[in-house]
Backbone bond lengths (Angstrom), bond angles and torsions (degrees), N, CA, C in turn:
res aa  C-N    CA-C-N  psi(-1)  N-CA   C-N-CA  omega(-1)  CA-C   N-CA-C  phi
1 X - - - 1.480 - - 1.524 109.27 -
2 X 1.295 117.36 133.32 1.456 121.82 -177.72 1.515 111.72 -81.94
3 X 1.332 115.50 169.31 1.466 120.54 178.21 1.518 111.01 -65.93
4 X 1.326 116.66 -31.23 1.469 119.67 178.85 1.512 111.42 -65.64
5 X 1.333 117.66 -38.35 1.465 120.89 177.40 1.513 111.49 -65.74
6 X 1.350 117.40 -37.41 1.461 120.31 177.44 1.521 111.12 -63.33
7 X 1.332 116.42 -40.47 1.468 119.68 179.70 1.522 109.96 -66.23
8 X 1.334 117.04 -41.59 1.465 119.80 179.16 1.517 111.37 -63.58
9 X 1.349 117.89 -39.39 1.458 120.35 179.24 1.515 111.75 -67.74
10 X 1.330 117.65 -33.83 1.463 120.51 -178.89 1.514 111.92 -75.82
11 X 1.327 117.53 -29.60 1.461 119.55 -179.21 1.517 112.43 -82.69
12 X 1.324 117.91 -19.12 1.463 119.90 -179.20 1.522 112.92 -61.15
13 X 1.359 120.19 -47.53 1.479 118.63 177.50 1.523 112.69 -61.89
14 X 1.339 117.04 -35.89 1.461 119.42 179.14 1.521 110.86 -63.04
15 X 1.328 117.36 -43.01 1.467 120.54 178.82 1.521 110.80 -64.25
16 X 1.330 116.12 -38.81 1.466 119.38 177.43 1.527 111.29 -63.48
17 X 1.335 117.05 -41.72 1.470 120.11 178.53 1.524 111.26 -65.15
18 X 1.318 117.29 -40.67 1.462 120.00 178.35 1.525 111.29 -64.89
19 X 1.328 116.60 -39.62 1.464 119.49 177.09 1.523 110.97 -65.04
20 X 1.339 115.73 -40.17 1.464 119.35 177.25 1.528 111.03 -64.72
21 X 1.329 116.39 -41.86 1.467 120.30 178.00 1.521 110.81 -62.36
22 X 1.315 117.95 -41.35 1.472 121.04 178.81 1.524 110.95 -61.73
23 X 1.333 116.32 -41.65 1.466 119.95 179.20 1.520 111.22 -63.52
24 X 1.335 116.39 -44.63 1.468 120.01 -179.55 1.528 111.05 -64.86
25 X 1.332 117.23 -40.26 1.466 120.33 179.73 1.526 111.39 -66.06
26 X 1.324 116.80 -40.49 1.468 120.03 179.12 1.521 110.33 -62.45
27 X 1.327 117.06 -44.52 1.464 120.38 179.09 1.522 111.17 -64.14
28 X 1.340 117.17 -39.63 1.458 120.19 179.50 1.524 111.24 -65.97
29 X 1.332 116.97 -42.35 1.474 120.65 179.27 1.518 110.78 -65.93
30 X 1.322 117.41 -41.05 1.464 120.37 178.22 1.526 110.84 -62.79
31 X 1.347 117.08 -40.75 1.464 120.18 177.37 1.521 110.71 -63.16
32 X 1.331 116.84 -40.14 1.468 120.19 178.21 1.524 111.36 -64.59
33 X 1.326 117.30 -41.95 1.467 120.56 179.60 1.526 110.66 -64.32
34 X 1.335 116.44 -43.06 1.474 119.60 178.28 1.529 110.13 -62.31
35 X 1.328 117.53 -45.46 1.463 120.09 177.82 1.514 112.49 -61.88
36 X 1.334 116.50 -37.98 1.461 120.71 178.29 1.525 111.15 -65.01
37 X 1.346 117.61 -41.97 1.465 121.08 178.63 1.527 110.37 -63.86
38 X 1.327 116.85 -41.46 1.465 120.34 178.97 1.522 110.47 -61.49
39 X 1.348 116.38 -46.17 1.465 119.59 -179.32 1.524 111.45 -67.06
40 X 1.328 117.79 -35.20 1.464 119.63 178.22 1.518 110.80 -66.43
41 X 1.328 116.96 -32.54 1.462 120.20 178.34 1.526 111.47 -64.97
42 X 1.331 116.07 -31.37 1.467 120.78 178.98 1.528 110.27 -112.17
43 X 1.334 115.72 29.56 1.459 119.85 -174.97 1.511 113.55 -60.64
44 X 1.328 117.57 -41.09 1.463 120.40 -178.47 1.521 111.37 -64.35
45 X 1.337 116.95 -41.09 1.465 120.25 179.17 1.526 110.85 -67.14
46 X 1.326 117.38 -39.77 1.467 120.40 178.19 1.520 110.45 -65.77
47 X 1.347 116.89 -39.72 1.459 120.39 178.02 1.523 110.85 -63.12
48 X 1.323 117.08 -42.73 1.468 120.28 177.10 1.528 110.95 -60.09
49 X 1.332 116.16 -40.21 1.468 119.93 178.92 1.524 111.34 -64.95
50 X 1.326 117.70 -41.13 1.461 120.60 -179.08 1.525 112.13 -70.91
51 X 1.325 117.09 -25.50 1.465 120.42 -179.89 1.526 112.79 -92.90
52 X 1.326 117.38 5.97 1.471 120.24 178.92 1.523 112.14 -58.77
53 X 1.357 120.96 -43.63 1.476 119.25 -179.76 1.519 113.67 -58.43
54 X 1.335 117.72 -44.09 1.456 119.16 -179.21 1.526 110.68 -71.71
55 X 1.340 117.15 -32.50 1.468 119.42 176.75 1.526 110.88 -63.29
56 X 1.327 117.47 -47.48 1.459 120.60 179.78 1.517 111.56 -63.82
57 X 1.338 116.59 -37.46 1.466 119.57 179.02 1.518 110.71 -64.85
58 X 1.328 117.03 -43.18 1.462 120.29 179.50 1.524 110.87 -64.13
59 X 1.326 117.66 -39.00 1.462 119.75 178.23 1.534 111.09 -67.92
60 X 1.325 116.33 -39.96 1.466 119.17 179.96 1.525 112.18 -67.12
61 X 1.340 116.21 -27.01 1.456 119.93 -179.60 1.522 112.94 -89.86
62 X 1.329 117.17 3.69 1.453 118.76 170.19 1.505 116.44 114.70
63 X 1.319 119.09 2.72 1.468 120.27 179.74 1.527 108.64 -95.21
64 X 1.347 118.98 111.06 1.466 120.08 -177.47 1.532 113.31 -76.84
65 X 1.326 117.38 -13.62 1.469 120.55 -176.73 1.530 109.47 -136.11
66 X 1.343 117.83 78.15 1.476 119.90 -178.96 1.523 111.26 -63.12
67 X 1.317 115.35 134.93 1.467 121.64 -178.61 1.521 108.58 -132.70
68 X 1.354 115.87 134.80 1.451 122.02 172.31 1.526 108.11 -114.36
69 X 1.322 116.88 155.68 1.455 120.25 -175.58 1.533 110.17 -137.14
70 X 1.324 115.48 161.49 1.460 121.32 169.48 1.511 107.29 -131.61
71 X 1.337 115.88 145.01 1.458 121.57 -169.11 1.524 113.30 -109.79
72 X 1.321 117.74 -0.11 1.468 121.23 177.87 1.525 108.38 -128.94
73 X 1.328 117.56 145.79 1.467 119.34 -177.32 1.523 113.60 -59.06
74 X 1.323 117.04 -34.97 1.464 120.16 -176.70 1.523 113.06 -91.22
75 X 1.319 118.43 -2.74 1.465 120.98 -172.08 1.526 111.91 -64.22
76 X 1.312 117.88 -45.68 1.469 120.87 -178.17 1.523 110.90 -65.80
77 X 1.349 116.59 -39.20 1.465 120.03 -179.79 1.528 110.88 -63.09
78 X 1.332 116.92 -47.70 1.460 119.22 -178.71 1.530 111.76 -71.27
79 X 1.319 117.02 -23.90 1.466 119.14 172.34 1.519 110.61 -64.94
80 X 1.325 116.85 -42.98 1.468 120.59 176.31 1.529 111.35 -65.15
81 X 1.342 116.56 -34.31 1.467 119.71 177.47 1.524 110.17 -64.00
82 X 1.309 117.35 -42.99 1.475 120.58 179.11 1.509 110.65 -62.65
83 X 1.329 115.85 -44.66 1.460 119.18 178.18 1.529 110.26 -61.86
84 X 1.316 116.68 -40.06 1.462 120.32 -179.20 1.526 111.34 -65.22
85 X 1.323 117.89 -36.91 1.456 120.70 179.85 1.525 111.26 -67.38
86 X 1.328 116.09 -45.62 1.472 119.08 179.29 1.529 110.44 -66.66
87 X 1.337 116.20 -45.31 1.459 118.98 179.23 1.515 113.06 -67.03
88 X 1.339 116.74 -37.37 1.464 120.18 177.72 1.515 111.79 -63.95
89 X 1.330 117.04 -38.09 1.463 119.99 176.14 1.520 111.24 -65.14
90 X 1.335 116.28 -39.33 1.467 119.16 179.26 1.529 111.54 -67.06
91 X 1.328 116.65 -42.14 1.470 119.99 -179.40 1.529 111.57 -68.06
92 X 1.330 116.03 -41.49 1.466 119.60 -175.64 1.519 113.36 -85.02
93 X 1.312 118.18 -2.38 1.469 118.77 -177.24 1.530 113.02 -59.26
94 X 1.341 120.28 -41.68 1.478 117.54 177.10 1.524 113.27 -57.54
95 X 1.347 116.49 -39.85 1.470 119.17 178.71 1.524 110.39 -68.51
96 X 1.342 116.30 -42.91 1.465 119.71 179.54 1.528 110.42 -62.92
97 X 1.327 116.74 -43.65 1.471 119.77 178.97 1.525 111.29 -64.67
98 X 1.327 117.21 -36.92 1.470 120.35 178.08 1.517 111.15 -64.85
99 X 1.338 117.05 -42.93 1.459 120.20 178.33 1.524 111.33 -65.20
100 X 1.320 116.69 -39.21 1.463 120.11 176.40 1.519 110.92 -63.40
101 X 1.327 116.33 -42.32 1.458 120.65 -179.23 1.532 110.97 -65.30
102 X 1.324 117.67 -42.58 1.463 120.36 -179.39 1.521 112.18 -68.37
103 X 1.322 117.37 -25.12 1.465 119.60 176.89 1.527 111.36 -79.76
104 X 1.328 116.84 -36.08 1.465 120.58 -175.44 1.521 111.93 -88.85
105 X 1.325 118.02 -34.04 1.466 121.94 -171.56 1.527 114.56 -57.68
106 X 1.350 120.54 -39.79 1.471 118.09 -178.80 1.523 113.90 -60.45
107 X 1.326 118.71 -23.44 1.458 121.03 179.84 1.510 114.46 -92.45
108 X 1.341 117.68 5.63 1.458 121.61 -178.28 1.518 110.28 -107.50
109 X 1.342 114.44 150.74 1.454 119.89 171.94 1.525 109.08 -76.03
110 X 1.333 115.51 166.20 1.457 119.43 -178.78 1.515 111.37 -61.32
111 X 1.343 117.25 -39.57 1.458 120.53 179.51 1.523 110.59 -64.57
112 X 1.333 116.72 -39.33 1.463 119.96 178.59 1.521 111.29 -68.33
113 X 1.332 117.84 -35.79 1.462 120.45 176.33 1.526 110.74 -64.09
114 X 1.325 116.77 -44.43 1.464 120.58 179.90 1.520 111.81 -64.65
115 X 1.333 117.01 -28.07 1.469 120.54 -179.91 1.528 111.68 -82.41
116 X 1.330 117.23 -32.48 1.465 120.59 -173.93 1.518 113.36 -87.01
117 X 1.315 117.24 -34.28 1.460 120.86 -173.62 1.536 113.21 -61.76
118 X 1.347 121.07 -42.30 1.477 118.84 178.63 1.517 113.68 -59.52
119 X 1.324 117.34 -34.18 1.462 119.67 179.53 1.519 111.22 -71.61
120 X 1.314 116.79 -32.11 1.458 120.54 176.73 1.523 111.27 -65.31
121 X 1.330 115.99 -29.39 1.464 120.57 178.16 1.526 110.62 -85.09
122 X 1.338 116.73 -38.93 1.464 120.43 -175.90 1.524 112.37 -71.40
123 X 1.323 117.72 -30.02 1.462 120.23 -175.15 1.530 112.55 -61.30
124 X 1.353 120.82 -51.70 1.475 118.85 178.50 1.519 112.93 -66.11
125 X 1.336 117.12 -32.23 1.467 119.45 178.85 1.524 110.31 -64.33
126 X 1.326 116.87 -45.23 1.465 120.30 178.74 1.522 111.51 -66.72
127 X 1.327 116.73 -35.38 1.471 118.63 177.79 1.519 110.67 -64.66
128 X 1.325 117.62 -42.32 1.465 120.76 177.72 1.525 111.08 -64.12
129 X 1.322 117.02 -37.61 1.464 119.82 176.77 1.522 110.92 -63.51
130 X 1.330 116.96 -43.31 1.462 119.97 177.64 1.514 112.40 -65.53
131 X 1.346 116.88 -39.82 1.461 120.32 178.57 1.523 111.16 -65.21
132 X 1.337 117.03 -42.19 1.464 120.37 178.60 1.525 110.84 -65.04
133 X 1.331 116.87 -40.39 1.462 120.28 178.20 1.526 110.66 -62.16
134 X 1.331 117.04 -40.95 1.458 120.20 179.40 1.524 111.29 -66.62
135 X 1.338 116.35 -42.72 1.465 119.75 -174.53 1.522 111.92 -70.59
136 X 1.329 117.66 -39.43 1.455 120.60 -173.30 1.530 114.02 -95.09
137 X 1.335 117.52 -16.60 1.468 119.45 -176.37 1.523 111.21 -120.27
138 X 1.334 117.59 -55.81 1.456 121.00 -170.13 1.525 111.76 -75.00
139 X 1.332 118.16 -47.45 1.458 120.53 -177.53 1.535 111.98 -61.60
140 X 1.349 120.34 -44.47 1.475 118.14 175.54 1.522 113.43 -58.84
141 X 1.343 117.44 -38.53 1.455 119.52 176.90 1.520 111.61 -66.15
142 X 1.325 116.77 -38.67 1.464 120.28 178.37 1.531 110.61 -65.11
143 X 1.317 116.97 -44.05 1.463 119.58 178.91 1.530 111.36 -65.10
144 X 1.327 115.72 -38.44 1.466 119.33 177.45 1.528 110.41 -61.78
145 X 1.325 116.46 -37.88 1.464 119.92 -179.87 1.528 111.14 -71.15
146 X 1.334 117.48 -47.81 1.456 120.54 -175.94 1.525 112.39 -66.89
147 X 1.331 116.63 -38.04 1.459 119.93 -175.32 1.523 113.06 -92.68
148 X 1.310 117.08 -2.47 1.461 119.21 -174.68 1.506 115.33 -103.09
149 X 1.341 118.54 18.21 1.455 119.94 -178.65 1.526 112.13 -68.06
150 X 1.320 116.53 -44.45 1.461 120.64 -174.46 1.512 109.77 -119.01
151 X 1.298 115.19 -176.02 1.459 120.97 -179.18 1.516 110.09 -62.44
152 X 1.320 117.31 131.05 1.461 121.53 -176.32 1.518 112.25 -62.00
153 X 1.314 116.96 -33.52 1.460 119.26 -176.97 1.522 111.76 -64.95
154 X 1.343 117.47 -32.39 1.457 120.19 -177.99 1.516 112.30 -90.38
155 X 1.357 117.71 -16.24 1.460 120.06 -177.78 1.513 111.50 -99.07
156 X 1.320 117.43 -44.29 1.454 120.80 -168.18 1.513 114.49 -100.71
157 X 1.314 118.61 -15.46 1.463 119.79 -176.94 1.518 109.38 -77.74
158 X 1.322 115.61 106.03 1.464 120.25 -177.29 1.527 111.70 -88.55
159 X 1.327 117.41 -10.40 1.460 121.01 -179.03 1.523 109.53 -100.41
160 X 1.326 115.61 136.60 1.455 120.41 178.44 1.518 108.85 -81.79
161 X 1.313 116.54 126.87 1.452 121.16 -179.02 1.529 108.72 -72.39
162 X 1.349 116.36 127.45 1.461 120.96 -179.03 1.523 110.56 -67.53
163 X 1.318 114.93 137.77 1.450 119.75 178.29 1.502 113.99 85.17
164 X 1.341 117.08 1.92 1.455 119.51 -179.19 1.522 109.13 -75.57
165 X 1.308 115.99 133.01 1.460 120.38 -179.94 1.521 110.36 -68.19
166 X 1.338 117.63 138.50 1.463 119.99 -179.69 1.522 111.53 -65.59
167 X 1.320 115.06 146.15 1.462 120.47 179.64 1.517 109.42 -79.48
168 X 1.325 115.87 138.10 1.462 121.05 179.79 1.525 111.61 -79.72
169 X 1.313 116.89 -24.07 1.468 120.38 179.63 1.522 109.10 -152.61
170 X 1.309 114.39 161.54 1.446 119.21 178.03 1.524 112.64 89.98
171 X 1.319 115.80 168.36 1.456 122.93 -178.59 1.515 108.62 -127.09
172 X 1.320 116.74 132.72 1.459 121.12 174.06 1.530 109.75 -75.11
173 X 1.301 115.65 125.47 1.462 122.07 178.17 1.516 107.93 -98.18
174 X 1.322 116.21 114.63 1.459 122.05 -175.11 1.524 108.55 -120.59
175 X 1.317 117.16 132.71 1.453 121.90 177.71 1.528 110.05 -79.71
176 X 1.324 115.24 121.47 1.457 121.77 174.69 1.529 106.74 -130.11
177 X 1.312 115.68 89.91 1.447 121.08 -171.94 1.515 113.04 -71.03
178 X 1.338 115.49 143.96 1.453 121.59 173.13 1.523 108.76 -90.24
179 X 1.310 115.49 145.06 1.459 120.57 -175.37 1.525 111.06 -63.84
180 X 1.337 117.44 -48.52 1.460 119.39 -174.57 1.525 112.50 -68.38
181 X 1.343 117.47 -37.13 1.458 119.98 -179.50 1.531 111.40 -70.55
182 X 1.313 116.93 -40.21 1.462 119.61 176.94 1.525 111.20 -66.82
183 X 1.335 116.45 -36.86 1.456 120.05 178.37 1.521 111.29 -68.37
184 X 1.328 117.75 -32.16 1.464 121.22 179.06 1.522 110.81 -57.79
185 X 1.327 116.61 -43.61 1.467 120.06 -178.88 1.521 110.10 -61.84
186 X 1.320 116.86 -45.73 1.461 120.17 -177.89 1.520 111.50 -64.64
187 X 1.338 117.46 -46.60 1.460 120.30 -178.20 1.529 111.76 -65.77
188 X 1.325 117.35 -39.80 1.469 119.78 178.82 1.524 110.78 -63.15
189 X 1.325 117.09 -42.25 1.459 120.46 178.35 1.525 110.81 -64.06
190 X 1.330 116.95 -43.41 1.461 120.47 -178.60 1.526 110.75 -62.98
191 X 1.342 116.88 -45.79 1.458 120.21 -179.67 1.530 110.55 -66.86
192 X 1.340 117.30 -42.28 1.465 120.50 -177.90 1.520 111.32 -62.61
193 X 1.319 117.63 -46.99 1.457 119.88 -178.68 1.522 111.27 -73.11
194 X 1.330 117.12 -32.93 1.455 119.00 175.37 1.518 111.74 -61.73
195 X 1.340 116.77 -40.20 1.462 120.36 177.34 1.518 112.11 -71.51
196 X 1.326 117.31 -36.68 1.465 119.75 177.99 1.521 111.31 -62.81
197 X 1.307 117.24 -34.36 1.464 120.78 179.88 1.531 111.71 -73.83
198 X 1.338 118.06 -5.15 1.465 120.99 175.04 1.523 111.99 -84.13
199 X 1.331 117.89 -1.07 1.461 121.08 -176.09 1.528 112.93 -57.99
200 X 1.338 120.43 -46.48 1.472 118.80 177.84 1.518 113.40 -60.64
201 X 1.335 117.00 -38.61 1.463 119.97 179.30 1.523 110.57 -64.96
202 X 1.326 116.41 -45.37 1.459 120.61 -177.71 1.525 111.70 -63.75
203 X 1.319 117.16 -49.53 1.463 119.95 -177.08 1.522 111.80 -68.82
204 X 1.328 117.56 -35.73 1.464 119.09 178.24 1.519 111.32 -67.41
205 X 1.333 117.72 -40.02 1.462 120.15 174.83 1.522 111.17 -62.86
206 X 1.316 117.58 -40.09 1.460 120.44 176.89 1.526 110.58 -65.63
207 X 1.344 116.46 -34.68 1.461 119.23 175.77 1.515 112.23 -66.10
208 X 1.331 117.24 -40.75 1.465 120.35 177.22 1.514 111.99 -65.51
209 X 1.329 116.71 -31.74 1.459 120.55 178.13 1.523 112.32 -80.76
210 X 1.327 117.79 -5.24 1.454 120.97 179.93 1.512 114.51 81.44
211 X 1.336 118.29 13.06 1.456 121.30 -179.03 1.518 112.25 -81.24
212 X 1.322 117.70 -30.49 1.461 122.17 178.65 1.521 108.32 -135.40
213 X 1.331 115.54 162.38 1.453 120.85 173.34 1.522 108.70 -138.50
214 X 1.325 115.70 167.96 1.461 120.38 -175.23 1.520 111.45 -64.19
215 X 1.325 117.00 -38.43 1.472 119.74 -179.65 1.519 110.94 -64.04
216 X 1.336 116.78 -42.27 1.452 119.74 179.12 1.521 112.61 -65.62
217 X 1.336 116.68 -40.68 1.468 119.60 177.31 1.521 111.27 -64.68
218 X 1.335 116.52 -35.88 1.465 119.05 177.48 1.515 112.48 -68.79
219 X 1.332 117.00 -34.21 1.467 120.00 -179.15 1.521 112.34 -70.67
220 X 1.334 117.32 -28.50 1.474 120.22 -179.46 1.532 110.97 -99.39
221 X 1.316 116.94 21.38 1.464 120.54 -177.98 1.523 111.51 -59.99
222 X 1.338 117.54 -39.98 1.467 119.53 -178.14 1.532 111.20 -66.29
223 X 1.337 116.74 -34.65 1.465 118.79 176.70 1.536 110.50 -71.76
224 X 1.320 116.08 -33.49 1.459 119.52 176.54 1.523 110.90 -64.33
225 X 1.328 117.04 -38.05 1.464 120.54 178.01 1.527 110.47 -61.08
226 X 1.334 116.52 -44.55 1.465 120.03 178.85 1.531 110.58 -63.51
227 X 1.334 116.77 -42.45 1.455 119.58 179.14 1.521 112.88 -63.95
228 X 1.332 116.55 -39.10 1.469 119.82 179.01 1.521 110.24 -67.50
229 X 1.334 117.38 -37.92 1.470 120.15 177.04 1.525 110.70 -63.35
230 X 1.323 117.25 -41.40 1.468 119.87 177.24 1.524 110.92 -64.79
231 X 1.325 116.17 -40.30 1.466 119.87 177.44 1.521 110.95 -61.99
232 X 1.330 116.69 -42.54 1.462 120.15 179.26 1.521 111.46 -63.63
233 X 1.330 116.63 -35.47 1.463 119.62 179.37 1.526 112.10 -72.11
234 X 1.339 117.34 -27.08 1.463 120.26 -176.22 1.525 113.00 -85.54
235 X 1.332 117.31 -41.34 1.467 120.04 -171.42 1.516 113.64 -97.00
236 X 1.317 118.33 -5.65 1.462 120.69 179.79 1.517 109.64 -117.68
237 X 1.316 117.55 159.05 1.462 120.03 175.69 1.516 110.49 -66.62
238 X 1.340 117.21 161.84 1.470 119.82 -178.65 1.520 112.11 -71.56
239 X 1.311 114.71 60.51 1.456 122.41 -179.90 1.520 107.84 -121.91
240 X 1.324 116.34 123.49 1.462 120.67 -174.20 1.527 110.81 -61.94
241 X 1.321 117.23 -39.03 1.462 120.44 -177.96 1.528 110.79 -63.56
242 X 1.337 117.11 -47.34 1.456 120.79 -179.66 1.521 111.14 -64.03
243 X 1.329 117.01 -43.25 1.451 120.52 178.92 1.529 111.27 -63.82
244 X 1.316 116.81 -38.52 1.462 120.01 178.71 1.521 110.86 -65.96
245 X 1.333 117.10 -39.87 1.471 120.20 178.33 1.527 110.45 -62.31
246 X 1.340 116.65 -46.01 1.457 119.71 179.42 1.523 110.75 -62.90
247 X 1.329 117.43 -41.71 1.464 120.24 179.89 1.524 111.10 -61.75
248 X 1.324 116.79 -45.79 1.468 120.19 -178.65 1.531 110.44 -62.85
249 X 1.332 116.89 -42.82 1.461 120.40 -177.75 1.525 111.09 -66.50
250 X 1.328 117.56 -49.95 1.460 120.64 -176.80 1.528 110.78 -68.26
251 X 1.327 117.92 -39.11 1.467 119.01 177.87 1.528 110.61 -65.99
252 X 1.332 116.96 -37.07 1.458 119.42 174.73 1.517 111.51 -61.52
253 X 1.343 116.90 -40.50 1.462 120.18 176.29 1.521 111.23 -64.77
254 X 1.323 117.08 -34.15 1.471 120.03 177.45 1.520 111.09 -65.51
255 X 1.326 117.25 -42.60 1.460 120.18 178.22 1.525 111.01 -66.53
256 X 1.321 117.22 -38.16 1.471 120.17 175.23 1.521 110.11 -62.62
257 X 1.327 116.77 -38.26 1.461 120.44 178.68 1.525 111.01 -63.34
258 X 1.336 116.85 -40.90 1.469 119.78 177.97 1.522 110.30 -61.31
259 X 1.313 116.73 -41.53 1.476 120.30 178.98 1.527 111.12 -64.72
260 X 1.329 117.10 -41.37 1.461 119.95 178.89 1.526 111.22 -66.74
261 X 1.333 117.48 -41.50 1.462 120.44 178.59 1.524 110.33 -65.68
262 X 1.342 117.57 -35.39 1.461 120.01 176.64 1.530 111.06 -62.54
263 X 1.324 116.91 -39.12 1.468 119.65 175.68 1.521 111.05 -63.59
264 X 1.323 116.61 -40.13 1.466 120.01 177.69 1.524 110.35 -62.99
265 X 1.349 116.62 -41.57 1.461 119.97 178.96 1.525 111.39 -63.02
266 X 1.325 117.42 -41.24 1.465 119.83 179.60 1.527 111.61 -65.96
267 X 1.323 116.46 -40.01 1.464 118.64 178.05 1.517 111.53 -66.21
268 X 1.346 116.95 -39.73 1.456 119.48 178.17 1.521 110.77 -64.59
269 X 1.329 117.13 -42.05 1.461 120.53 178.81 1.515 111.31 -63.95
270 X 1.341 116.95 -41.24 1.467 119.64 178.27 1.519 111.09 -63.95
271 X 1.334 117.07 -38.28 1.463 119.89 178.60 1.524 111.40 -66.92
272 X 1.335 116.04 -40.11 1.461 119.37 178.05 1.523 110.99 -65.12
273 X 1.326 117.22 -38.31 1.464 119.70 176.40 1.532 111.08 -63.42
274 X 1.346 114.91 -42.43 1.459 117.82 -179.33 1.525 111.82 -66.07
275 X 1.334 117.08 -33.63 1.453 120.48 -179.82 1.521 113.16 -83.29
276 X 1.351 117.23 -6.66 1.450 120.67 178.43 1.507 114.88 85.34
277 X 1.360 117.74 11.54 1.455 120.21 179.31 1.527 112.90 -89.38
278 X 1.295 117.51 -7.79 1.465 122.18 -176.24 1.519 107.57 -119.94
279 X 1.326 117.00 118.99 1.462 122.03 -175.47 1.516 108.81 -114.55
280 X 1.328 116.17 122.94 1.461 120.16 179.18 1.521 111.21 -68.24
281 X 1.348 118.00 -28.25 1.451 119.82 -179.62 1.516 111.52 -67.62
282 X 1.333 116.69 -35.68 1.461 119.81 176.38 1.513 111.28 -64.70
283 X 1.326 116.47 -40.22 1.464 120.20 177.62 1.517 110.33 -64.65
284 X 1.360 117.13 -38.11 1.456 120.79 179.39 1.520 111.05 -66.60
285 X 1.352 117.17 -41.64 1.464 120.64 -179.32 1.517 111.57 -68.41
286 X 1.333 117.43 -28.20 1.466 119.67 177.54 1.520 111.22 -66.46
287 X 1.338 117.14 -29.56 1.460 120.93 -178.91 1.521 112.73 -85.95
288 X 1.326 119.00 -9.98 1.462 122.02 -176.68 1.520 109.75 -86.77
289 X 1.337 116.92 136.67 1.451 122.31 176.73 1.519 109.05 -70.87
290 X 1.342 118.66 122.95 1.466 119.56 -176.96 1.520 113.31 -65.01
291 X 1.374 118.30 -25.21 1.458 120.43 -179.35 1.519 112.52 -81.92
292 X 1.335 117.06 -14.56 1.462 119.94 -179.05 1.521 109.37 -85.57
293 X 1.298 117.93 127.79 1.469 119.61 -179.44 1.527 111.11 -68.85
294 X 1.315 114.98 143.19 1.456 121.75 179.19 1.515 108.56 -89.35
295 X 1.320 116.02 120.99 1.460 121.94 -178.11 1.519 107.59 -99.37
296 X 1.289 116.55 124.35 1.461 121.72 179.81 1.518 109.27 -100.60
297 X 1.289 116.25 138.06 1.447 121.61 176.15 1.527 109.15 -82.85
298 X 1.312 115.10 123.37 1.464 120.25 -179.62 1.514 109.02 -122.27
299 X 1.285 115.29 140.41 1.456 121.34 176.90 1.515 108.86 -95.21
300 X 1.330 116.02 128.75 1.454 120.50 178.00 1.511 109.13 -86.32
């Protein structure tokens, strides 16, 4: 066999993998486009759902008729496009994850498949939990903080009361929210908390790869606390209650991650013992002082 035949044989699997990758990408993109079209068809209903926290806050602060506005002709259309992209990604994620799994799975051992598949399922579930927590808990608190600085009657009442005497001085400050700016707050919170809820998945995968262990995560706990506090200050409004909620949730996820990584460490140690790579006598000799004489018990 010539060198040219060897090169042709080596390039054949690569071409097959590239063709397989192209097929998987096309299917994933088509699923995303279909999901995007579906979400665009119900864009107005999805937008109403995402604006529920600010609507309830405005009603609670005294505005009986909450109104949102847009100031550019294309603003509402591109707002629906943004919603469609985020919603289309959420709808098509099972198809995208399936295509990714079918492309990667043939190159994995059975043990690696059993280890990777639960995380592929847990990741979207945790993201949805984080998104729901942001939408139903964090965003209402943020809106309450932002809109609650001054008297609700002077900020939120967009209707002029009939018969009200004109003011001789001063300016009435009235909240007239823009659709895209109000939606930005909700989407940023949803994405931020959805990603924060991926912490157990990320650290457990790193534990399975041997990059981190439970002891190391426990030793850097104080640095993790500082990092979580900084994260809470960056992604939440300057409201102590909201920041405290985020800190408690993310720190709880960090402690859960340590527990999960500890389980991974115990399973790895048990496997090494079963395979004969882990010797208890070596561990015992490491703890013995080399200068101390070893006394053996002998029976006379």
